DOMAR-139079 format. One record per residue: residue number from 0; residue in three letters; x, z, y of N, C-alpha, C, O in turn. Coordinates in steps of 0.1 Angstrom, whole numbers, m for minus. Each point is the difference from the previous one (the first is absolute). Example, Ala and Ser with C-alpha at 12.3 -4.5 7.8 and 13.67 -1.06 7.14 Angstrom:
2
i / aa / n.c1 / n.c3 / n.c2 / ca.c1 / ca.c3 / ca.c2 / c.c1 / c.c3 / c.c2 / o.c1 / o.c3 / o.c2
0 / ALA / 132 / 78 / m57 / m9 / 0 / 12 / 9 / 0 / 12 / 10 / 7 / 0
1 / SER / m14 / m14 / 11 / 9 / 0 / 11 / m8 / 8 / 11 / 5 / 1 / 11
This chain:
78
i / aa / n.c1 / n.c3 / n.c2 / ca.c1 / ca.c3 / ca.c2 / c.c1 / c.c3 / c.c2 / o.c1 / o.c3 / o.c2
0 / MET / 8 / 0 / m13 / m8 / m2 / 12 / 9 / 2 / 14 / 9 / 8 / 0
1 / LYS / m12 / m14 / 10 / 6 / m2 / 11 / m10 / 2 / 12 / m11 / m6 / 1
2 / VAL / 16 / 16 / 7 / m8 / 6 / 13 / 9 / m3 / 11 / 12 / 3 / 0
3 / GLN / m18 / m11 / 10 / 7 / m3 / 11 / m8 / 5 / 11 / m13 / 0 / 0
4 / VAL / 21 / 6 / 11 / m5 / 5 / 13 / 6 / m10 / 10 / 12 / m1 / 2
5 / PHE / m21 / m6 / 5 / 4 / m8 / 11 / m1 / 6 / 13 / m11 / 5 / 2
6 / GLY / 21 / m5 / 7 / m1 / 6 / 12 / 13 / m1 / 8 / 11 / m3 / m6
7 / VAL / m13 / 4 / 19 / 13 / m5 / 8 / 7 / 14 / 4 / 7 / 0 / 10
8 / GLY / m9 / 10 / m17 / 8 / 13 / 4 / m7 / 10 / 8 / 6 / 10 / 5
9 / CYS / m21 / m12 / m2 / m6 / 8 / 8 / m2 / 14 / m7 / 4 / 2 / m11
10 / LYS / m9 / 7 / 18 / m3 / 11 / m5 / m10 / 1 / m11 / 1 / 8 / m9
11 / LYS / m12 / m15 / 10 / m11 / m2 / m9 / 5 / m8 / m13 / m4 / 3 / m11
12 / CYS / 13 / m11 / 12 / 6 / m8 / m12 / 9 / 10 / m8 / m1 / 0 / m12
13 / ASN / 10 / 8 / 18 / 8 / 10 / m5 / m8 / 10 / m7 / 3 / 5 / m12
14 / GLN / m13 / m1 / 19 / m10 / 10 / m5 / m6 / m4 / m13 / 1 / 7 / m9
15 / LEU / m6 / m18 / 9 / m5 / m6 / m14 / 9 / m1 / m10 / m3 / 3 / m11
16 / TYR / 16 / m9 / 14 / 9 / m1 / m11 / 3 / 13 / m6 / 1 / 0 / m12
17 / GLU / 1 / 11 / 20 / 2 / 14 / m6 / m12 / 4 / m6 / 3 / 7 / m10
18 / MET / m14 / m8 / 13 / m14 / 4 / m6 / 2 / m6 / m14 / m1 / 7 / m10
19 / LEU / 2 / m21 / 9 / 0 / m6 / m11 / 11 / 6 / m12 / m1 / 3 / m11
20 / LYS / 13 / m3 / 19 / 11 / 6 / m9 / m3 / 13 / m6 / 3 / 2 / m12
21 / LYS / m8 / 8 / 20 / m3 / 13 / m5 / m13 / m1 / m10 / m1 / 10 / m8
22 / TYR / m7 / m19 / 9 / m11 / 0 / m8 / 5 / m6 / m13 / m5 / 5 / m11
23 / MET / 13 / m15 / 10 / 5 / m5 / m13 / 10 / 9 / m6 / 1 / m1 / m12
24 / GLU / 7 / 9 / 19 / 7 / 10 / m6 / m8 / 12 / m6 / 4 / 6 / m10
25 / LYS / m14 / m3 / 17 / m8 / 12 / m5 / m9 / m3 / m12 / m3 / 7 / m9
26 / ASN / m1 / m21 / 10 / m8 / m4 / m12 / 8 / m8 / m12 / m6 / m5 / m9
27 / HIS / 18 / 5 / 11 / 9 / m4 / m11 / m2 / m16 / m2 / 0 / m4 / m11
28 / ILE / m2 / m4 / 21 / m3 / m14 / 0 / 14 / m7 / 1 / 8 / 3 / 9
29 / ASN / m6 / m10 / m19 / 11 / m7 / m2 / m1 / m15 / 6 / m3 / m9 / m7
30 / ALA / 5 / 8 / 19 / 0 / m13 / 7 / 11 / m1 / 9 / 6 / 10 / 5
31 / GLU / m3 / m23 / m1 / 12 / m3 / 11 / m8 / 0 / 14 / m9 / m9 / 2
32 / LEU / 14 / 18 / 7 / m6 / 1 / 13 / 10 / m5 / 10 / 11 / 4 / 1
33 / GLU / m17 / m14 / 7 / 8 / m7 / 10 / m4 / 1 / 14 / m12 / m1 / 3
34 / HIS / 20 / 4 / 5 / m4 / 0 / 15 / 5 / m13 / 6 / 12 / m3 / 0
35 / ILE / m21 / m5 / 4 / 4 / m14 / 8 / m1 / 0 / 14 / m11 / 0 / 5
36 / GLU / 21 / 0 / 3 / m1 / 1 / 14 / 4 / m14 / 6 / 1 / 0 / 12
37 / ASP / 1 / m10 / m18 / 4 / m14 / 4 / m11 / m5 / 6 / m10 / 0 / m7
38 / LEU / 8 / m4 / 19 / m10 / m6 / 6 / m6 / m13 / m6 / m12 / m2 / m1
39 / ASP / 22 / m7 / m3 / m2 / m13 / m6 / m6 / 2 / m14 / m6 / m9 / m6
40 / LYS / 8 / 20 / m1 / m7 / 2 / m12 / m15 / 5 / 3 / m10 / m3 / m7
41 / LEU / 10 / 11 / 16 / m14 / 3 / 3 / m9 / m11 / 3 / m11 / m1 / m4
42 / LEU / 16 / m9 / 11 / m7 / m13 / 4 / m3 / m8 / m11 / m10 / m7 / m1
43 / GLU / 21 / 7 / m8 / m2 / m8 / m14 / m13 / 6 / m8 / m7 / m8 / m6
44 / ALA / 6 / 21 / 6 / m10 / 7 / m7 / m12 / m2 / 6 / m11 / 5 / m5
45 / GLY / 10 / m11 / 17 / m14 / 0 / 6 / m4 / 13 / 7 / m12 / 2 / 3
46 / ILE / 21 / 7 / 0 / m3 / 13 / 7 / m1 / m2 / 15 / 8 / m4 / 7
47 / MET / m20 / 8 / m3 / m2 / m1 / 16 / 1 / 14 / 6 / 3 / 2 / 12
48 / MET / m5 / 7 / m21 / 2 / 17 / 6 / 6 / 7 / m11 / m4 / m1 / m12
49 / SER / 14 / 8 / 17 / 7 / 9 / m8 / m4 / 15 / 2 / m6 / 4 / 10
50 / PRO / 8 / 4 / m21 / 7 / m2 / m13 / m11 / m6 / m10 / m12 / 2 / 1
51 / ALA / 19 / m8 / m10 / m9 / m7 / m12 / 6 / 5 / m12 / 12 / 2 / 0
52 / VAL / m21 / m1 / m11 / 6 / 3 / m13 / m5 / m12 / m10 / m11 / m6 / 2
53 / PHE / 20 / 2 / m11 / m1 / m9 / m9 / 2 / 6 / m14 / 9 / 9 / m1
54 / ILE / m15 / m12 / m9 / 1 / 7 / m14 / 1 / m13 / m9 / m10 / m7 / 0
55 / ASP / 21 / 4 / m6 / 3 / m12 / m7 / m6 / m13 / 7 / m7 / m8 / m6
56 / GLY / 10 / 8 / 19 / m3 / m13 / 8 / m14 / m1 / 4 / m3 / m10 / 6
57 / VAL / m5 / 21 / m7 / m14 / 1 / 4 / m1 / 8 / 12 / 6 / 11 / 0
58 / LYS / m12 / m15 / 11 / 0 / 7 / 12 / m11 / 11 / m3 / m12 / m3 / m3
59 / LYS / 16 / 15 / 4 / m10 / 13 / m1 / m5 / 5 / 14 / m12 / 3 / 0
60 / SER / 20 / m3 / 11 / m2 / 5 / 12 / 8 / m7 / 10 / 10 / m6 / m2
61 / GLU / m16 / 7 / 13 / 8 / m7 / 13 / m6 / 6 / 13 / m12 / 2 / 2
62 / GLY / 21 / 2 / 7 / m3 / 5 / 13 / m4 / 15 / 1 / m2 / 6 / 11
63 / ARG / 3 / 1 / m23 / m4 / 14 / 1 / 7 / 8 / m12 / 7 / m6 / m8
64 / ILE / m8 / 18 / 9 / 6 / 9 / m10 / m13 / 5 / m10 / m9 / 7 / 5
65 / PRO / 10 / m11 / m18 / m11 / 1 / m9 / m1 / 16 / m3 / 10 / 8 / 2
66 / THR / m21 / m4 / m5 / 0 / 13 / m6 / 5 / 3 / m12 / 5 / m9 / m7
67 / GLU / m3 / 22 / 2 / 6 / 1 / m13 / m9 / m4 / m11 / 4 / m4 / m11
68 / THR / m18 / 6 / 14 / m9 / m6 / m10 / 1 / m14 / m3 / m2 / m5 / m11
69 / GLN / 4 / m2 / 22 / 1 / m16 / m2 / 14 / m3 / m7 / 1 / m10 / m8
70 / ILE / 10 / 18 / 11 / 11 / m3 / m7 / m2 / 4 / m15 / 5 / m8 / m9
71 / LYS / m12 / 19 / 5 / m1 / 4 / m13 / m8 / m11 / m6 / 4 / m4 / m10
72 / GLU / m15 / m2 / 16 / m8 / m10 / m7 / 10 / m12 / m4 / m1 / m5 / m12
73 / TRP / 11 / 1 / 21 / 8 / m12 / m1 / 8 / 3 / m13 / 1 / m10 / m9
74 / PHE / 4 / 22 / 6 / 8 / 2 / m12 / m7 / 2 / m11 / 5 / m3 / m10
75 / SER / m18 / 7 / 11 / m8 / 2 / m13 / m6 / m12 / m5 / m4 / m1 / m11
76 / LEU / 5 / m8 / 18 / m5 / m14 / m4 / 10 / m8 / m7 / m3 / m10 / m7
77 / LYS / 16 / 15 / 7 / 10 / m6 / m9 / 1 / 4 / m13 / 8 / m4 / m8
């Protein structure tokens, strides 16, 4: 599983990355977590507002910080 957080280094982007990292560690989720800050890669992914989260290439969230309940749903569907 590959989890990507797209963001340009803003507070919300960093907060979301740390939130996902802690959630994955706490729940023993074995996945690659990547923080992408390259503006060209954001544009290639079609992201208009950051932060955004992709899991295995599927956009799960954009322009907001999801709730822990939403994050739990993303991982329970795997």
